[in-house]
C-alpha positions in Angstrom: 32.5 93.4 105.4 34.9 92.4 102.7 37.5 90.8 105.0 35.2 87.9 106.1 34.7 86.5 102.5 38.4 86.7 102.0 39.1 84.8 105.1 36.5 82.2 104.2 38.1 81.8 100.7 41.4 81.3 102.3 40.3 78.9 104.8 38.7 76.9 102.0 41.7 77.1 99.7 43.9 75.8 102.7 41.4 73.1 103.4 41.5 71.9 99.8 45.3 71.8 99.5 47.9 70.0 101.3 49.7 73.2 102.2 47.4 73.7 105.1 48.1 70.4 106.5 51.8 71.1 106.3 51.3 74.3 108.0 49.4 72.8 110.8 51.9 70.0 111.2 54.8 72.6 111.7 52.6 74.5 114.0 52.1 71.4 116.2 55.8 70.5 116.1 56.7 74.3 117.1 54.2 73.9 120.0 55.6 70.6 121.0 59.1 72.0 121.2 57.9 75.0 123.2 56.2 72.7 125.7 59.4 70.7 126.1 61.6 73.7 126.5 59.1 75.0 129.3 59.2 71.7 131.1 62.9 71.6 130.8 63.4 75.1 132.3 60.9 74.1 135.1 63.0 71.1 136.0 66.5 72.4 135.2 66.2 76.2 135.9 67.6 76.1 139.4 70.5 74.0 138.4 71.3 76.1 135.4 71.0 79.3 137.6 73.5 77.7 140.3 76.1 76.9 137.4 75.9 80.5 136.1 76.2 81.8 139.6 79.3 79.6 140.2 80.9 80.6 137.0 80.2 84.3 137.8 81.8 84.2 141.2 84.7 82.2 139.9 85.4 84.8 137.4 84.9 87.8 139.9 87.4 86.1 142.3 90.0 85.8 139.6 89.8 89.4 138.7 
């Protein structure tokens, strides 16, 4: 298998350089943002849906 040695060389190179660390930090920040967005949608989802329904019914009544 030629892919396995390439993967190990890539992982070794990323481990030796700080580029891998920066990539991991960006991945953690992205994961944190995703978790915050999901939690916000869980708590605010109904309120946001109600506001959009209100806006939609208001627009419908104006027409």
